[in-house]
Backbone as a chain_set.jsonl record, in Angstrom:
{"seq": "MNVKYPVVVTLASLTLAGCARYPQAAGHLIRTAFIADCLADLVGRDAIERKRIRLVTPVHDIGKLGIPDKVLLKPGKLNGEERSIIERHSAIGADLLAGSSDPLIQLASQVARHRHERFDGSGYPSGLVGANIPLAARIVAVADAFDAMTEPRVYRTKMTDDDANAVITAGSGTHFDPLVVRMFLAGFSSVQRARAAANKILALENDVAVVTKFFGVARSASSSMSHPSET", "coords": {"N": [[314.882, -158.134, -94.5], [312.404, -159.78, -92.741], [310.385, -161.895, -93.958], [307.584, -163.829, -93.492], [307.367, -167.239, -94.312], [304.841, -168.656, -94.827], [303.234, -166.455, -95.522], [304.321, -165.554, -97.918], [303.76, -167.77, -99.505], [300.992, -167.587, -99.496], [300.61, -165.152, -100.928], [301.745, -165.944, -103.338], [299.992, -168.0, -104.111], [297.596, -166.57, -104.434], [298.397, -164.896, -106.491], [298.745, -166.771, -108.53], [296.104, -167.566, -108.87], [295.105, -165.158, -109.87], [296.47, -165.103, -112.275], [295.014, -166.759, -113.894], [292.834, -165.358, -114.648], [292.503, -163.782, -116.969], [293.626, -163.801, -120.418], [297.17, -163.8, -120.767], [297.587, -162.671, -118.265], [299.544, -163.283, -116.334], [301.919, -162.235, -117.382], [301.423, -159.462, -117.276], [301.086, -159.05, -114.478], [303.554, -159.862, -113.333], [305.485, -158.325, -114.723], [304.614, -155.754, -113.978], [305.162, -155.849, -111.251], [307.999, -155.999, -111.222], [308.603, -153.55, -112.424], [307.453, -151.792, -110.577], [309.077, -152.285, -108.355], [311.482, -151.278, -109.371], [310.737, -148.561, -109.684], [310.253, -147.882, -107.022], [312.838, -147.927, -106.059], [313.914, -145.831, -107.601], [312.573, -143.62, -106.556], [313.709, -143.469, -104.124], [313.256, -145.343, -102.082], [314.124, -147.734, -99.519], [315.864, -150.966, -99.464], [314.299, -152.813, -98.075], [311.677, -151.781, -98.172], [311.338, -151.732, -100.917], [311.344, -154.476, -101.499], [309.024, -155.272, -100.176], [307.062, -153.884, -101.651], [307.473, -155.042, -104.162], [306.71, -157.718, -103.672], [303.974, -157.555, -103.048], [302.762, -156.412, -105.236], [301.889, -158.177, -107.409], [299.32, -158.984, -106.613], [297.637, -156.87, -106.869], [295.386, -156.583, -108.42], [293.655, -158.553, -107.597], [291.007, -158.528, -106.945], [289.622, -158.703, -109.319], [288.881, -161.264, -109.655], [286.324, -161.394, -108.799], [284.785, -160.191, -110.725], [282.451, -160.342, -113.359], [282.932, -162.305, -116.344], [281.771, -161.26, -118.685], [281.986, -158.557, -118.391], [284.676, -158.029, -117.573], [286.142, -159.154, -119.685], [285.162, -157.962, -121.923], [285.25, -157.083, -125.319], [285.511, -154.254, -126.039], [284.488, -150.811, -125.52], [283.466, -150.017, -122.204], [280.177, -149.562, -120.886], [278.374, -147.213, -118.757], [277.226, -148.641, -116.567], [278.671, -151.028, -116.658], [281.236, -150.041, -116.204], [280.949, -149.221, -113.581], [280.651, -151.697, -112.357], [283.149, -152.926, -112.852], [284.811, -151.279, -111.424], [284.408, -152.066, -108.875], [286.277, -153.943, -108.249], [288.47, -153.035, -106.809], [287.675, -152.662, -104.106], [286.751, -155.259, -103.632], [289.104, -156.792, -103.877], [290.688, -155.63, -101.832], [289.148, -156.234, -99.59], [289.251, -159.0, -99.663], [291.87, -159.408, -98.938], [291.968, -158.258, -96.482], [291.974, -158.183, -92.855], [294.086, -159.729, -91.998], [296.81, -159.945, -89.702], [299.327, -159.666, -90.528], [301.904, -157.542, -91.649], [302.678, -157.433, -94.363], [300.549, -158.529, -95.835], [298.664, -156.671, -95.102], [299.696, -154.413, -96.39], [299.408, -155.288, -99.014], [296.605, -155.343, -99.192], [296.083, -152.633, -98.907], [297.279, -151.543, -101.215], [295.769, -152.848, -103.184], [293.269, -151.678, -102.687], [293.689, -148.911, -103.138], [295.003, -148.401, -105.548], [293.758, -147.312, -107.75], [293.182, -144.733, -107.082], [293.422, -141.222, -107.771], [295.828, -138.622, -108.193], [294.763, -136.076, -108.074], [292.437, -136.437, -106.717], [290.261, -137.477, -108.068], [289.914, -140.151, -108.408], [289.114, -143.608, -107.556], [288.511, -146.041, -104.877], [287.986, -144.163, -102.877], [288.452, -141.473, -103.322], [290.846, -140.219, -102.563], [293.437, -137.751, -102.071], [296.532, -136.624, -103.39], [299.296, -136.89, -101.217], [297.835, -138.321, -99.408], [297.155, -140.654, -100.556], [298.43, -143.878, -100.307], [301.954, -144.345, -100.628], [302.979, -146.684, -101.847], [300.801, -147.468, -103.409], [300.671, -145.307, -105.162], [303.04, -145.663, -106.564], [302.661, -148.212, -107.725], [300.514, -147.577, -109.34], [301.592, -146.096, -111.496], [303.421, -147.952, -112.557], [301.675, -150.046, -113.245], [299.959, -148.792, -115.102], [301.743, -148.142, -117.191], [302.663, -150.706, -118.027], [300.228, -151.901, -118.739], [299.403, -150.305, -120.874], [301.352, -150.876, -122.761], [301.018, -153.471, -123.55], [299.099, -155.793, -125.514], [295.518, -155.727, -125.468], [292.185, -157.173, -125.241], [290.564, -155.289, -126.333], [292.094, -153.433, -127.67], [295.106, -152.524, -129.515], [298.599, -152.724, -128.57], [300.434, -149.961, -127.151], [303.275, -147.994, -128.198], [306.36, -147.591, -126.349], [307.053, -144.883, -126.234], [304.607, -143.585, -126.759], [303.087, -144.463, -124.581], [304.552, -143.349, -122.504], [304.094, -140.681, -123.019], [301.387, -140.452, -122.373], [301.496, -140.984, -119.639], [303.079, -138.839, -118.814], [301.353, -136.721, -119.435], [299.457, -137.181, -117.511], [300.606, -136.457, -115.14], [300.373, -135.14, -111.933], [297.643, -135.007, -112.07], [296.34, -137.579, -112.694], [298.544, -139.137, -111.83], [301.195, -139.302, -109.321], [303.367, -136.595, -109.305], [306.121, -136.744, -108.594], [306.706, -139.496, -108.767], [306.213, -139.885, -111.479], [308.159, -138.182, -112.585], [310.544, -139.452, -111.753], [310.184, -141.91, -112.968], [310.357, -141.232, -115.71], [312.917, -140.065, -115.812], [314.492, -142.207, -115.076], [314.077, -144.107, -117.054], [315.527, -145.955, -118.57], [316.294, -147.789, -116.646], [313.804, -148.784, -115.968], [313.191, -150.121, -118.334], [315.126, -152.135, -118.221], [314.234, -153.49, -115.976], [311.804, -154.482, -116.918], [312.777, -156.209, -118.886], [314.084, -158.085, -117.274], [311.896, -159.194, -115.966], [310.645, -160.393, -118.146], [312.365, -162.478, -118.692], [311.833, -164.301, -116.649], [309.21, -164.791, -117.313], [309.495, -166.324, -119.53], [309.528, -168.918, -118.77], [308.033, -172.238, -118.537], [305.281, -172.394, -117.704], [302.509, -170.943, -115.801], [302.689, -171.691, -113.078], [305.422, -172.257, -112.789], [306.464, -169.729, -113.347], [305.375, -168.104, -111.269], [306.389, -169.434, -109.042], [309.151, -169.046, -109.408], [309.262, -166.231, -109.285], [308.429, -165.581, -106.636], [310.203, -167.1, -105.217], [309.451, -169.435, -104.057], [309.692, -172.67, -102.728], [309.97, -175.606, -104.754], [308.7, -177.863, -103.733], [306.686, -176.773, -102.26], [305.158, -175.6, -104.173], [303.457, -177.433, -105.224], [301.2, -177.307, -103.731], [299.993, -175.118, -104.685], [297.848, -175.298, -106.634], [296.808, -174.745, -109.935], [293.961, -172.808, -110.772], [292.569, -173.797, -112.999], [293.055, -176.427, -112.863], [291.666, -177.511, -110.857]], "CA": [[313.448, -158.154, -94.203], [311.964, -161.097, -92.308], [309.062, -162.192, -94.495], [307.181, -165.168, -93.078], [307.203, -168.131, -95.456], [303.433, -168.874, -95.189], [302.687, -165.254, -96.147], [304.774, -165.572, -99.309], [302.977, -168.805, -100.189], [299.649, -167.021, -99.692], [300.686, -164.196, -102.034], [302.006, -166.712, -104.555], [298.76, -168.704, -104.478], [296.659, -165.574, -104.944], [298.91, -164.469, -107.801], [298.433, -167.833, -109.487], [294.673, -167.443, -109.165], [294.959, -163.995, -110.736], [297.021, -165.414, -113.594], [294.013, -167.481, -114.679], [291.626, -164.55, -114.827], [292.358, -163.364, -118.358], [294.826, -164.179, -121.168], [298.415, -163.065, -120.54], [297.592, -161.972, -116.968], [300.818, -163.494, -115.635], [302.891, -161.271, -117.896], [301.136, -158.135, -116.739], [301.306, -158.997, -113.03], [304.976, -159.98, -113.002], [306.19, -157.134, -115.225], [304.246, -154.615, -113.142], [305.891, -155.982, -109.991], [309.394, -155.631, -111.458], [308.666, -152.109, -112.679], [307.167, -151.122, -109.306], [310.312, -152.402, -107.569], [312.411, -150.31, -109.955], [310.268, -147.219, -109.358], [310.474, -147.67, -105.589], [314.257, -147.581, -105.952], [314.138, -144.524, -108.209], [312.054, -142.558, -105.682], [314.516, -143.422, -102.906], [312.867, -146.29, -101.032], [315.214, -148.648, -99.174], [315.733, -152.329, -99.981], [313.201, -153.491, -97.394], [310.409, -151.31, -98.726], [311.287, -152.197, -102.304], [310.944, -155.885, -101.503], [307.616, -155.333, -99.779], [306.25, -153.444, -102.793], [307.586, -156.05, -105.215], [305.975, -158.932, -103.317], [302.511, -157.372, -103.01], [302.23, -155.885, -106.5], [301.138, -159.112, -108.261], [297.924, -159.201, -106.198], [296.939, -155.58, -106.827], [294.11, -156.71, -109.133], [293.051, -159.828, -107.223], [289.554, -158.342, -106.902], [289.024, -159.028, -110.613], [288.297, -162.593, -109.538], [284.901, -161.222, -108.521], [284.133, -159.451, -111.811], [281.965, -161.28, -114.392], [283.665, -162.342, -117.609], [281.149, -160.432, -119.72], [282.479, -157.194, -118.183], [286.143, -158.002, -117.55], [286.709, -159.565, -120.969], [284.416, -157.343, -123.016], [286.158, -156.563, -126.341], [285.062, -152.932, -126.453], [284.339, -149.822, -124.457], [282.453, -150.322, -121.195], [279.168, -148.531, -120.629], [278.412, -146.704, -117.389], [276.939, -149.702, -115.606], [279.809, -151.951, -116.669], [282.344, -149.351, -115.548], [280.662, -149.288, -112.143], [280.905, -153.076, -111.931], [284.585, -153.241, -112.837], [285.453, -150.488, -110.374], [284.246, -152.752, -107.592], [287.371, -154.875, -107.979], [289.386, -152.489, -105.8], [287.157, -153.01, -102.775], [286.699, -156.719, -103.523], [290.46, -157.258, -103.608], [291.114, -155.172, -100.517], [288.408, -156.999, -98.583], [289.779, -160.361, -99.697], [293.165, -159.405, -98.259], [291.839, -157.61, -95.176], [291.773, -159.035, -91.7], [295.334, -160.347, -91.564], [297.666, -159.131, -88.842], [300.657, -159.596, -91.13], [302.103, -156.242, -92.313], [302.776, -157.563, -95.817], [299.189, -158.695, -96.348], [298.005, -155.376, -94.913], [300.145, -153.557, -97.49], [298.765, -155.789, -100.233], [295.222, -154.872, -99.156], [296.124, -151.187, -99.108], [297.562, -151.301, -102.631], [294.595, -153.283, -103.947], [292.176, -150.724, -102.5], [293.941, -147.516, -103.516], [295.799, -148.247, -106.762], [293.017, -146.515, -108.737], [293.031, -143.338, -106.669], [294.156, -140.28, -108.623], [296.524, -137.616, -107.398], [293.909, -134.897, -107.91], [291.253, -136.798, -105.953], [289.156, -137.894, -108.924], [289.926, -141.597, -108.565], [288.216, -144.427, -106.729], [287.132, -145.92, -104.389], [287.838, -143.238, -101.746], [288.687, -140.08, -103.702], [291.977, -139.673, -101.82], [294.182, -136.716, -102.796], [297.954, -136.416, -103.154], [300.036, -137.734, -100.28], [296.914, -139.182, -98.657], [297.199, -141.952, -101.233], [299.648, -144.564, -99.885], [303.019, -144.258, -101.623], [303.055, -147.927, -102.617], [299.732, -147.426, -104.407], [301.055, -144.326, -106.181], [304.084, -146.29, -107.369], [302.055, -149.283, -108.52], [299.638, -146.964, -110.342], [302.395, -145.756, -112.681], [303.939, -149.203, -113.123], [300.544, -150.765, -113.819], [299.486, -148.082, -116.295], [302.726, -148.289, -118.261], [302.665, -152.051, -118.588], [298.935, -152.147, -119.379], [299.346, -149.612, -122.163], [302.334, -151.42, -123.703], [300.689, -154.849, -123.909], [297.806, -155.826, -126.216], [294.328, -156.143, -124.727], [291.136, -157.65, -126.15], [289.845, -154.159, -126.925], [292.986, -152.489, -128.347], [296.486, -152.948, -129.721], [299.496, -152.141, -127.589], [301.09, -148.693, -127.473], [304.731, -147.951, -128.109], [306.853, -147.002, -125.099], [306.984, -143.413, -126.32], [303.212, -143.162, -126.629], [302.682, -144.705, -123.194], [305.212, -142.34, -121.678], [303.405, -139.41, -123.245], [300.147, -140.501, -121.583], [301.876, -140.86, -118.229], [303.51, -137.454, -118.629], [300.152, -135.871, -119.441], [298.703, -137.42, -116.288], [301.353, -136.041, -113.953], [299.689, -134.141, -111.112], [296.194, -135.263, -112.097], [296.195, -139.015, -112.465], [299.709, -139.725, -111.174], [302.08, -138.526, -108.457], [304.392, -135.969, -110.144], [307.455, -137.247, -108.263], [306.858, -140.829, -109.336], [306.317, -139.706, -112.936], [309.47, -137.596, -112.886], [311.568, -140.477, -111.576], [309.932, -142.902, -114.013], [310.9, -140.74, -116.979], [314.369, -139.87, -115.682], [315.137, -143.515, -114.963], [313.365, -145.028, -117.939], [316.408, -147.062, -118.976], [316.191, -148.782, -115.57], [312.482, -149.4, -116.131], [313.301, -151.07, -119.438], [315.888, -153.285, -117.733], [313.35, -154.239, -115.073], [310.861, -155.214, -117.767], [313.517, -157.309, -119.52], [314.311, -159.103, -116.242], [310.612, -159.874, -115.787], [310.364, -161.227, -119.316], [313.168, -163.701, -118.583], [311.055, -165.226, -115.819], [307.982, -165.13, -118.035], [309.814, -167.291, -120.577], [309.386, -170.264, -118.218], [307.052, -173.02, -119.289], [303.876, -172.251, -117.321], [302.268, -169.948, -114.75], [303.196, -172.181, -111.798], [306.871, -172.048, -112.8], [306.705, -168.282, -113.292], [305.05, -167.605, -109.929], [307.357, -170.042, -108.135], [310.431, -168.34, -109.588], [309.136, -164.844, -108.819], [308.344, -165.499, -105.178], [311.236, -167.902, -104.581], [308.8, -170.493, -103.288], [310.306, -173.966, -103.009], [309.186, -176.455, -105.645], [307.858, -178.767, -102.96], [305.499, -176.04, -101.813], [304.35, -175.174, -105.314], [302.436, -178.44, -105.496], [299.977, -176.932, -103.039], [299.438, -173.957, -105.379], [297.269, -175.825, -107.854], [296.222, -173.748, -110.828], [292.491, -172.898, -110.734], [292.053, -174.579, -114.104], [293.354, -177.822, -112.604], [290.895, -177.954, -109.706]], "C": [[313.024, -159.577, -93.867], [310.527, -161.329, -92.771], [308.722, -163.622, -94.129], [306.858, -166.014, -94.3], [305.732, -168.366, -95.809], [302.796, -167.669, -95.869], [303.085, -165.205, -97.618], [304.001, -166.618, -100.103], [301.559, -168.309, -100.456], [299.638, -166.055, -100.872], [300.906, -164.912, -103.363], [300.74, -167.414, -105.031], [297.72, -167.746, -105.052], [297.095, -165.067, -106.318], [298.573, -165.5, -108.864], [296.958, -167.817, -109.855], [294.421, -166.278, -110.111], [295.451, -164.247, -112.149], [295.993, -166.085, -114.501], [292.843, -166.61, -115.096], [291.423, -164.063, -116.249], [293.65, -163.695, -119.1], [295.991, -163.228, -120.901], [298.452, -162.29, -119.21], [298.919, -162.107, -116.261], [301.853, -162.479, -116.095], [302.679, -159.892, -117.306], [301.476, -158.052, -115.256], [302.784, -159.011, -112.679], [305.765, -158.778, -113.515], [305.875, -155.91, -114.362], [304.994, -154.653, -111.815], [307.354, -155.573, -110.146], [309.526, -154.124, -111.667], [308.392, -151.327, -111.4], [308.382, -151.157, -108.386], [311.331, -151.368, -108.052], [312.021, -148.878, -109.592], [310.473, -146.898, -107.882], [311.925, -147.293, -105.336], [314.509, -146.171, -106.475], [313.631, -143.371, -107.341], [312.708, -142.589, -104.297], [314.088, -144.335, -101.779], [314.012, -147.26, -100.763], [314.893, -150.068, -99.632], [314.56, -153.066, -99.352], [311.858, -153.08, -97.987], [310.251, -151.738, -100.18], [310.798, -153.636, -102.373], [309.475, -156.032, -101.146], [306.708, -154.958, -100.957], [306.286, -154.483, -103.909], [306.714, -157.273, -104.915], [304.455, -158.756, -103.363], [301.934, -156.933, -104.353], [301.464, -156.918, -107.327], [299.694, -159.375, -107.83], [297.119, -157.905, -106.205], [295.567, -155.641, -107.498], [293.37, -157.986, -108.763], [291.523, -159.722, -107.154], [288.865, -158.624, -108.225], [288.499, -160.462, -110.654], [286.786, -162.507, -109.342], [284.14, -160.467, -109.593], [283.701, -160.427, -112.905], [282.76, -161.177, -115.69], [283.097, -161.377, -118.637], [281.551, -158.967, -119.593], [284.002, -157.152, -118.308], [286.748, -158.261, -118.925], [285.983, -158.958, -122.165], [285.376, -156.727, -124.034], [285.71, -155.214, -126.885], [284.909, -152.022, -125.256], [283.219, -150.214, -123.502], [281.431, -149.195, -121.109], [279.207, -148.139, -119.147], [278.192, -147.771, -116.34], [278.1, -150.682, -115.511], [281.029, -151.331, -116.0], [282.181, -149.397, -114.036], [280.972, -150.66, -111.582], [282.404, -153.332, -111.83], [285.317, -152.448, -111.757], [285.318, -151.129, -108.993], [285.441, -153.632, -107.247], [288.352, -154.353, -106.936], [288.942, -152.873, -104.395], [287.1, -154.516, -102.574], [288.08, -157.265, -103.162], [290.946, -156.874, -102.229], [290.435, -155.966, -99.417], [288.901, -158.439, -98.514], [291.073, -160.464, -98.891], [293.093, -158.855, -96.838], [291.715, -158.651, -94.065], [293.029, -159.722, -91.198], [296.104, -159.391, -90.664], [299.062, -158.981, -89.43], [300.825, -158.283, -91.897], [302.151, -156.335, -93.833], [301.402, -157.728, -96.448], [298.406, -157.395, -96.185], [298.406, -154.405, -96.02], [299.504, -153.983, -98.803], [297.317, -155.313, -100.318], [295.147, -153.382, -99.457], [296.352, -150.846, -100.581], [296.371, -151.697, -103.492], [293.462, -152.264, -103.86], [292.451, -149.382, -103.181], [294.733, -147.318, -104.814], [295.087, -147.416, -107.822], [292.657, -145.115, -108.232], [293.829, -142.459, -107.632], [294.706, -139.147, -107.777], [295.66, -136.388, -107.145], [292.602, -135.203, -107.174], [290.087, -137.321, -106.769], [289.075, -139.409, -109.114], [288.954, -142.311, -107.643], [289.04, -145.455, -105.968], [286.91, -144.8, -103.376], [288.047, -141.775, -102.088], [289.818, -139.437, -102.925], [292.774, -138.723, -102.709], [295.649, -136.751, -102.401], [298.584, -137.426, -102.212], [299.132, -138.568, -99.382], [296.792, -140.562, -99.297], [298.484, -142.649, -100.796], [300.698, -144.573, -100.997], [303.106, -145.519, -102.47], [301.994, -147.956, -103.71], [300.054, -146.433, -105.515], [302.128, -144.882, -107.117], [303.486, -147.351, -108.287], [301.146, -148.71, -109.61], [300.395, -146.646, -111.625], [302.905, -147.027, -113.359], [302.839, -149.971, -113.851], [300.081, -150.108, -115.115], [300.449, -148.271, -117.458], [302.663, -149.682, -118.878], [301.35, -152.349, -119.305], [298.874, -151.504, -120.761], [300.26, -150.247, -123.204], [302.167, -152.914, -123.941], [299.33, -154.834, -124.613], [296.695, -156.275, -125.278], [293.246, -156.54, -125.723], [290.471, -156.502, -126.89], [290.759, -153.154, -127.623], [294.348, -153.128, -128.586], [297.384, -152.256, -128.702], [300.078, -150.823, -128.09], [302.608, -148.896, -127.527], [305.122, -147.376, -126.744], [306.702, -145.485, -125.12], [305.561, -142.905, -126.136], [302.713, -143.345, -125.196], [303.303, -143.666, -122.265], [304.562, -140.967, -121.832], [302.106, -139.346, -122.445], [300.46, -140.312, -120.104], [302.316, -139.432, -117.923], [302.308, -136.521, -118.548], [299.342, -136.021, -118.161], [299.41, -137.013, -115.017], [300.613, -134.927, -113.214], [298.182, -134.267, -111.114], [295.95, -136.729, -111.779], [297.31, -139.54, -111.551], [300.459, -138.732, -110.292], [303.198, -137.922, -109.311], [305.805, -136.464, -109.858], [307.683, -138.62, -108.886], [306.991, -140.748, -110.855], [307.689, -139.176, -113.312], [310.579, -138.639, -112.798], [311.425, -141.588, -112.617], [310.567, -142.474, -115.332], [312.413, -140.586, -116.928], [315.113, -141.201, -115.656], [314.567, -144.545, -115.911], [314.242, -146.176, -118.428], [316.394, -148.164, -117.917], [314.85, -149.507, -115.631], [312.525, -150.45, -117.241], [314.08, -152.316, -119.022], [315.04, -154.152, -116.797], [312.354, -155.066, -115.879], [311.546, -156.406, -118.427], [313.773, -158.436, -118.525], [313.031, -159.893, -115.986], [310.342, -160.825, -116.938], [311.194, -162.505, -119.336], [312.428, -164.744, -117.744], [309.817, -165.707, -116.576], [308.225, -166.111, -119.183], [309.73, -168.729, -120.073], [308.126, -170.923, -118.748], [305.593, -172.798, -118.936], [303.754, -171.281, -116.153], [302.803, -170.397, -113.393], [304.706, -171.953, -111.713], [307.21, -170.568, -112.669], [306.498, -167.746, -111.877], [306.033, -168.151, -108.895], [308.699, -169.32, -108.203], [310.352, -166.925, -109.022], [309.18, -164.748, -107.303], [309.442, -166.283, -104.463], [310.664, -168.996, -103.714], [309.389, -171.829, -103.701], [309.387, -174.798, -103.891], [308.249, -177.372, -104.874], [306.585, -178.087, -102.489], [304.591, -175.707, -102.977], [303.283, -176.199, -105.662], [301.119, -178.12, -104.809], [299.311, -175.734, -103.699], [298.827, -174.417, -106.694], [296.614, -174.707, -108.643], [294.71, -173.92, -110.813], [291.926, -173.77, -111.852], [292.274, -176.075, -113.896], [292.537, -178.356, -111.445], [289.42, -178.104, -110.07]], "O": [[313.273, -160.491, -94.653], [309.575, -161.0, -92.063], [309.492, -164.536, -94.425], [306.163, -165.565, -95.211], [305.383, -168.287, -96.987], [301.909, -167.834, -96.706], [302.27, -164.85, -98.47], [303.628, -166.374, -101.25], [300.991, -168.577, -101.515], [298.753, -166.13, -101.725], [300.329, -164.539, -104.384], [300.447, -167.422, -106.227], [297.045, -168.064, -106.031], [296.265, -164.837, -107.197], [298.163, -165.149, -109.97], [296.6, -168.03, -111.014], [293.623, -166.388, -111.042], [294.926, -163.684, -113.109], [296.084, -165.995, -115.726], [291.956, -167.064, -115.818], [290.284, -163.942, -116.699], [294.688, -163.856, -118.457], [295.814, -162.012, -120.821], [299.249, -161.366, -119.049], [299.388, -161.15, -115.645], [302.585, -161.924, -115.275], [303.629, -159.23, -116.886], [302.094, -157.08, -114.821], [303.222, -158.249, -111.816], [306.631, -158.266, -112.806], [306.767, -155.121, -114.051], [305.415, -153.614, -111.308], [307.892, -154.873, -109.289], [310.45, -153.498, -111.148], [309.031, -150.303, -111.158], [308.683, -150.17, -107.714], [311.96, -150.676, -107.252], [312.881, -148.073, -109.233], [310.826, -145.772, -107.531], [312.211, -146.439, -104.497], [315.24, -145.401, -105.853], [314.186, -142.273, -107.38], [312.319, -141.837, -103.404], [314.5, -144.139, -100.635], [314.785, -147.576, -101.667], [313.799, -150.342, -100.124], [313.896, -153.859, -100.02], [311.009, -153.925, -98.268], [309.149, -152.068, -100.618], [309.949, -153.977, -103.197], [308.763, -156.832, -101.753], [305.712, -155.631, -101.223], [305.263, -154.774, -104.529], [306.054, -157.8, -105.811], [303.731, -159.699, -103.681], [300.732, -157.071, -104.58], [300.445, -156.556, -107.915], [298.918, -159.933, -108.605], [296.039, -157.843, -105.617], [294.685, -154.842, -107.182], [292.538, -158.458, -109.538], [290.827, -160.728, -107.292], [287.643, -158.771, -108.26], [287.764, -160.834, -111.568], [286.056, -163.438, -109.681], [282.972, -160.132, -109.4], [284.502, -161.257, -113.336], [283.202, -160.096, -116.079], [283.849, -160.745, -119.379], [281.471, -158.214, -120.564], [284.55, -156.341, -119.055], [287.755, -157.653, -119.286], [286.176, -159.4, -123.298], [286.232, -155.927, -123.658], [285.549, -155.065, -128.097], [285.169, -152.417, -124.12], [282.162, -150.682, -123.925], [281.774, -148.02, -121.243], [279.998, -148.688, -118.38], [278.895, -147.806, -115.33], [278.469, -151.115, -114.419], [281.774, -152.021, -115.304], [283.15, -149.587, -113.302], [281.491, -150.785, -110.472], [282.877, -153.889, -110.839], [286.334, -152.905, -111.235], [286.035, -150.768, -108.059], [285.609, -154.028, -106.093], [288.999, -155.143, -106.248], [289.742, -153.354, -103.592], [287.367, -155.006, -101.477], [288.215, -158.093, -102.26], [291.546, -157.688, -101.528], [291.068, -156.33, -98.426], [288.962, -159.03, -97.435], [291.336, -161.478, -98.246], [294.052, -158.975, -96.075], [291.401, -159.818, -94.3], [293.041, -160.246, -90.085], [296.052, -158.175, -90.846], [299.889, -158.248, -88.888], [299.971, -157.942, -92.717], [301.71, -155.415, -94.522], [301.122, -157.131, -97.488], [297.58, -157.056, -97.033], [297.569, -153.663, -96.533], [299.105, -153.142, -99.608], [296.853, -154.925, -101.389], [294.255, -152.927, -100.174], [295.692, -149.962, -101.126], [296.001, -150.975, -104.418], [292.772, -152.016, -104.848], [291.537, -148.779, -103.742], [295.095, -146.19, -105.146], [295.741, -146.866, -108.708], [291.907, -144.394, -108.89], [294.802, -142.914, -108.235], [294.114, -138.764, -106.768], [295.806, -135.728, -106.116], [291.755, -134.322, -107.025], [289.02, -137.584, -106.213], [288.256, -139.893, -109.895], [288.084, -141.691, -107.03], [290.173, -145.73, -106.365], [285.763, -144.505, -103.04], [287.843, -140.911, -101.235], [289.771, -138.239, -102.648], [292.79, -138.863, -103.932], [295.978, -136.892, -101.224], [298.436, -138.637, -102.374], [299.619, -139.44, -98.664], [296.374, -141.52, -98.647], [299.553, -142.05, -100.907], [300.371, -144.783, -102.165], [303.288, -145.435, -103.685], [302.261, -148.418, -104.819], [299.747, -146.684, -106.68], [302.121, -144.604, -108.316], [303.773, -147.381, -109.484], [301.023, -149.297, -110.685], [299.894, -146.899, -112.721], [302.831, -147.161, -114.58], [303.056, -150.484, -114.949], [299.838, -150.792, -116.11], [300.024, -148.531, -118.583], [302.615, -149.826, -120.099], [301.351, -152.98, -120.362], [298.351, -152.097, -121.705], [299.981, -150.17, -124.4], [303.069, -153.561, -124.473], [298.502, -153.964, -124.344], [296.913, -157.108, -124.399], [293.374, -156.274, -126.918], [289.879, -156.704, -127.95], [290.282, -152.133, -128.119], [294.705, -154.127, -127.961], [296.962, -151.304, -128.046], [300.198, -150.599, -129.295], [303.14, -149.854, -126.968], [304.303, -146.751, -126.07], [306.274, -144.882, -124.136], [305.333, -141.914, -125.442], [302.004, -142.491, -124.663], [302.647, -143.169, -121.35], [304.494, -140.192, -120.878], [301.765, -138.296, -121.9], [299.771, -139.569, -119.405], [301.96, -138.881, -116.881], [302.255, -135.638, -117.692], [298.623, -135.103, -117.765], [298.876, -137.2, -113.925], [300.27, -133.901, -113.802], [297.509, -133.698, -110.254], [295.418, -137.069, -110.722], [297.048, -140.294, -110.614], [300.382, -137.517, -110.474], [303.914, -138.665, -109.982], [306.608, -136.594, -110.782], [308.738, -138.873, -109.467], [307.796, -141.467, -111.448], [308.312, -139.666, -114.254], [311.451, -138.701, -113.665], [312.42, -142.138, -113.089], [311.238, -143.269, -115.991], [313.112, -140.933, -117.88], [316.232, -141.303, -116.157], [314.572, -145.738, -115.606], [313.734, -147.27, -118.675], [316.475, -149.346, -118.254], [314.776, -150.708, -115.373], [311.962, -151.535, -117.1], [313.736, -153.428, -119.424], [315.119, -155.38, -116.824], [312.095, -156.224, -115.55], [310.965, -157.487, -118.519], [313.691, -159.611, -118.883], [313.07, -161.111, -115.811], [309.862, -161.939, -116.729], [310.783, -163.504, -119.925], [312.403, -165.925, -118.09], [309.431, -166.873, -116.49], [307.279, -166.663, -119.744], [309.847, -169.665, -120.864], [307.262, -170.267, -119.331], [304.73, -172.995, -119.791], [304.756, -170.849, -115.584], [303.315, -169.577, -112.632], [305.211, -171.507, -110.683], [308.144, -170.203, -111.955], [307.343, -167.022, -111.35], [306.459, -167.434, -107.989], [309.306, -169.02, -107.174], [311.28, -166.474, -108.351], [309.899, -163.913, -106.754], [309.606, -166.156, -103.249], [311.296, -169.44, -102.755], [309.567, -172.093, -104.89], [308.164, -174.704, -103.785], [307.128, -177.629, -105.313], [305.543, -178.725, -102.336], [303.384, -175.548, -102.797], [302.303, -175.866, -106.329], [300.058, -178.585, -105.226], [298.196, -175.363, -103.33], [299.249, -173.969, -107.761], [295.949, -173.836, -108.082], [294.218, -175.048, -110.837], [290.899, -174.42, -111.661], [291.751, -176.896, -114.65], [292.681, -179.52, -111.073], [288.609, -178.471, -109.22]]}, "num_chains": 1, "name": "protein.A"}
């Protein structure tokens, strides 16, 4: 796959910005990307498509940059108005990534917009149903949900793998694509290995090192990816 270097730097820079949005964001973004890559393999995608999905997954929630802290970081259940606000992140992220002629950025925009669609059409922002939801978004939806449930958040403790898998199983055909769920469960040992591989990268000293390692961006280029907290 011929991925243009400036495009990878753009994705890396956006990922780094996303890492600053809430505590432990880097862990969630990188683990979700590794798991999405694994799931793409399990559902039969080729190496080129797997790489494309892996590279765009860390920016799937980039629209959260536009969500106020009082909503995004609220340590409790969101009310109706707050839920409406946080749901805007899909369109915000997609719009942020829109307009590029590069296929990889276009895929990133597509995933950002449609990752919260549900297989039965009850999701947002477009209410897409089944195969009308882009496959990459359906894959990232499962990977994202699993990792989110198995890490602690400000409003809850983390679930066990078994409990998270039970939630995903219950959502097959409603929330999630049944094929992706089936492959996720059948290949769960591979999912666990993917998570372990991600955690090795996450053991690096800081977010810049983690993002640089993940994207394979040269160290000399990483100096241009200043962390938002350093600017």
